[in-house]
N, C-alpha and C positions, 0 to 999 in steps of 0.2 A: 822532372816528374813524368813517369810513364802513365798515361791516362787510359783507363779502361774503356771498353766499347760502350756506346750508348745502349746497345741491346742488353749488356750485362747489368746496367743500372735499372732495368725493368724487372729484374729477378728479386723476389722476396719469398721468404718461407717463415711466417710468423711463429709456427710451432717450435722451430729451433732457434729463431732469432732471439727470443726472450731468454734463452739459456745464458747468453753472454752476460746479461745484466744480473741474472741470478748468481752466476759464478763469482762476480765481483763482490756481491754481498756475502757470499759464502766465505770468501777469503777474509772478510772482516769479522767473521764469527757467527753469522746467522745460519742456523741449521735449517736446511731446505727440505721440503716435501715436494717432489717433482710430479706434477699431475698434468704435464703438458704434452707428452709424447705417448702415442698409442702403441707401446712396446710391452708385451706381457712379460718378457724375460726378467727385467729388473724386479718384478713383483713375485717371482718364484714359479711362474708357469713355464713348462717345457714342451717341446714338440713330442709327439708320440714316439716311443722308443723304436718302433719299426722304421720310422722315417730317418731317425738318426743312424740306425744300423745300416740302412741302404746307402746313406752318404759315406759312412765309414768304409763299407765294403767297396764302394766305387773307387776309393783311394788306393785300394790294393790291386785294382785291375788296370788294364792298359788304356787309360783315358787321358793320356798326356798330350795328345794332339788336339787340333781344333775340332769342335763339334760342327755339324752342319749349321749353316747360318740361320735357317728357319727353325732349328731345334732337333733334338734327339728324335729319330723316327718313332721309337717306341713310346716316348712321351706324347708325341703328336697323336699317335693312335689312341692312347689312354684318354687324352683330353677330348679327342673327337668322339669317342664312345660316350663319355660323360655329357658332352654338349649336344650329342646327336647331330653331328655334322661330319663332313669328310675330312681326312687328315690334311688335305691341301687347303682347307679353310682355317687351319690352326697355325699360329706363329708364336714361338716361344720367345719370351722377352726377359730382360734382367729385372724382375719384379714388374708389377703392373705400371710402376712409374715410367719405365722405359716404353711400355706399350702406349701410355697416354701421350708421351712425347712423340712417338711415331704417328699416332692418329692426328695430332695437331700439325705435324710437318706434312703429312699426306693430304690433309683436308682443308687447311686454313691458309688462304692467301691474305695479304694485307687488305684490310677493310671488310673481311668476311668474319663470321663468328660461328662458334658452337654455343647454342643457348644453354645457360647453366641455371640450376636451381639456386635460390638464395635462402639460407646460407649454403656455401659450397666448399668443397675441399680446396685449399688454396693453391695446390699445384695446377689446377685447371685455370685459375686466374693468371698465374705466371705464364703458362703456356700460351694463353690467349694474347697476353701482352707482348711476349717476345716474338709471336707470329705477326705482330702489328695488326691483329684483328681488333674488332670492336667488342667491348664487353657488354653482353646482353644477358639479362636475367629473367627468370619467371619466379613469381612469388610462391610462398607456402603459407598455409593457414597457421593458427595458433598452436596446433599440434605438429607443425612442420611437415604436413602432407602437401604435395604440390597442388596449386590452384590451377585447374585446367583453363579457366577463363583468362588468367594472367598469361599462361603459356601461349594461348591462341593469339592474344593481343600483342605480345612482344616478339613473336617470330616476324622477321622481315625478309626482304628479297635477298639479303646477304647471308642468311642463316644456312649453314651447311649440315647441321645435325642437332639433335636434342640429347642432352645428357641427363641420365637418371642414375642416382646413387642410392641403392636400396639393399640392405639397411644403410641408413645415412650416416656419413661423417660430415659435419660435426654434431648432429642432433640426437642420434640414436633412434630416429623415427623408422618405422617399418610400414611401408605403403600398402594400402588395401588393393585387392584385385580390381575393384571398381576404379580407383584412381589410376592404376597402371593402364587399364583398358581405355580410359579417357585420353591418356597420353598417346597411346597407340593410334586411336582414332584421329587425333589431331595431326600426328606424324603422317598418317595416310592421306588426310586432306591436303597437307602441305607438301606432300611428296618428299619427305625428309626421312633419313635413317635415324635410328636411335643408338646411342652409345650407352650400354648398360654396365655400370661399375658394380660388380658382384662380389667384391673382395670379402664382404662380411656375410655372405648369403647363407651360411650355416649357423651363424651366431645370432639366433633369435630365441628369446626367453619368454616373450609374451605373444601368443598367437602363432601364426604360421607364415612362412615366406612364400610369396608368389614370384617366380622367376620370369623375367621378360621372355627368355628363350622358350618358355612353355606356352605362352599365350600370344606371342608376336608372330602370327602366321603369315600375314600378307604385307608386312612392313619389314624392310631389312634392318637387322640389329647386329651390332658387334658387341660381344660379351667379353669383359676383361676380368681376370681373376688371378690369384697368386697363392704361393705357399705361405705367405706372411701371416695372415690372421686366422683363417679357418684351421690351419695346421700349426699355429703358434710358432712360426719360424721366420720372423721378419728379416733376420740376418742372412737368410739363404739367397735372397734376391733372384727368385725364379717365379715367373708369371707367364701369362699367355693372353693373346687375343684370339677369339673364335668368331668367324663371320657366318651369320645365318641369313638365308634368304637370297634373293636375286639382286643383280646390279652391282656387285662388289668387285668384278674382275679387275678393273683398272686400279681400284684402291688396294687390292691384294698385291698387284704388281708393284705398286709404290711401297707398300710395307715390306715386301721381299727385298727391294733395293736397299731400304733402310737397314734391314737385317744384315744384308751383305756387307754394307760399309762399316758396321760395327763388329764384324767377324762372327762372334758366337757368344752364347751363354755357357758358363762352365758346366762340364759334364756331371760332376759329382752331385750338384744340387738338382740337376735334371733327373738323375737317377733317384734321388730322394723324393722328387715330386711324383714319379711313377709309383713308388711305394705308398705315398700319401693317397693318391687317387684310388689305387687298386686295393689297398690294405684296409684294416679295421678303422672305422670312424667312431669307435666307442668313446674317445676322448671328448667328442663334441658335447654329449649330454652332460658330462661332469663339468666341463668348462662353462657351459651355459648356466648350469645350476649355481656355480660359484659367482658368476657375473650377476645373476638375479639377486643373490643375497646382498651384493654390494650396491646394486641399483636401489634396492629397498631401503638400505641405510641412507643413501644419497637423498632419495625423495623425502624420507622422514626428516632428515636434518635440514634440508632446504625449507620445508614447511615450518620448521620451528624458528626460522630466522626472518624477522620482519625486514622487508626490503629486498628479499630475493624470491624468485618463483621459477619453476621448471616444468616443462612438459615431460612426464615420465618416459625415459627411453624404453624401447621395446626390443632393441637389438644392438649389436656392436658393444662398445664400452665407453661411449662418450655421452656427455650431457651438455646442453646449451642453456646455461642458466641466465635468467634475466635479472638485472639490477634495477629494482623499482625505485630506489631512492634517488633523490636529486643531489646528494652530497658530493657526487663526483660528476665532473662535466662530461666525461666520456669513459669508455671501457679501458682505454689505455691508462688513464689516471688511476682507475680502480685497480687494475692489474699491477701497476707499479707500486701502489700503496700496499697491496697484499703481499708483494715480494718481501717487503720489510718485515712482515709477520712470518715469513718462512714458507709460503705456499706459492708454487709456480703453476700458473694457468695461462691460457692464451686469450688475448683480446678478441672479442667476437667480430670486430671490424676486419680482422684478417680473413674471415670467412664470409663476411657480409658487409662489404664496403658501402652499400646503399641503404643499410638499415640504420637504426637510430643510435648506434654506438653505445648500447646499454646491455651487452651480453658478454659472457666469457665461456670458453669451452673448458670443461674439466674431465679428465680421464679417471674413471672409477675402478681401476685395476688393483689398487693396494689392498692388503689384508684389512679386514673390518676394523681392527683397532687403529691402524694407521689412517684409514679413511676418516674414522671418528676424530682422531687428533687433528687432521687437516681441517675438519669442519669446526672444531673448537676454535682454531685460529681464525678461520673465516668469520665465525660468529662474533668473536671478540673485535675483529677489525670492522665489521659492518656496524656493530653497536657503538663503536668509537670510544 
């Protein structure tokens, strides 16, 4: 028997791990509604046509060689203009997932940590583990806004950076300017940089987004974004890191080396990203309007089910639903039981291992009638 590495055993991704169990039940005849993965494509949403046209046009051009390791110069210029930094502060990555990987490789030695909000996107948990870092969290309130007191208390001498995900995955929370300013103040006091995950920054349907890059004047921040969500093109695998402020020179050198060793991001999707940034953003209003309709259905249906509650999402397309009932000992038992009713969601413990195991994440991208059917099944399961 060939044994895998110990490091590989630290990898988990609960959003996709649950699919294997769902597929087994599907083969036995259970019709599944998949509400586990934040991918708009299966639910009928498409990238803007000018973005698709740019990718198609690039295939007709002479882009068969390697791209520059740190990215297409024209894309770097477009991102730099959007982020209000210099092109040399921008690094193009294969989706923000690769950018997250690069940041952990560059910043986290064994025993160190990037402090994470709880709940948090599980890729950050995996990267912390496989870096042999310590897992450190700061809490959020009942509406899933960060608690500044918890952040200040849980930073320690091994903390290398503070992570902010806004709008948030998995909760759909959109942070207030006051909250973000509190985080900036704490980062300044602690002499720590901020990692700002901005993947959903245009997907806000209640209120307005405040971007870290716009208010983080005296504290270094690295902003990460991608073609995946704002431009409805997760299969493109094109993203970036943009470094703001002072003190990043050694870190940028490290990220450049990481870019070099993976060679390059494909040309065609980089050309599509240029069109996305420079072209029309008219699709955003329509997309957000559709998401708000679905959010309203979700909130209404959850309120009608005794034993469930939810803080209404204000952005992205996720909800973090609380199971108030004690009929299930933990969220994994709840989610596995729900699978037998044909609904696939993700246990909250995959995003919040130190919470009480009473949550699940649900993606509300389906058409209203399909979302209603999913909640019919959820309601029947909860009522038993």
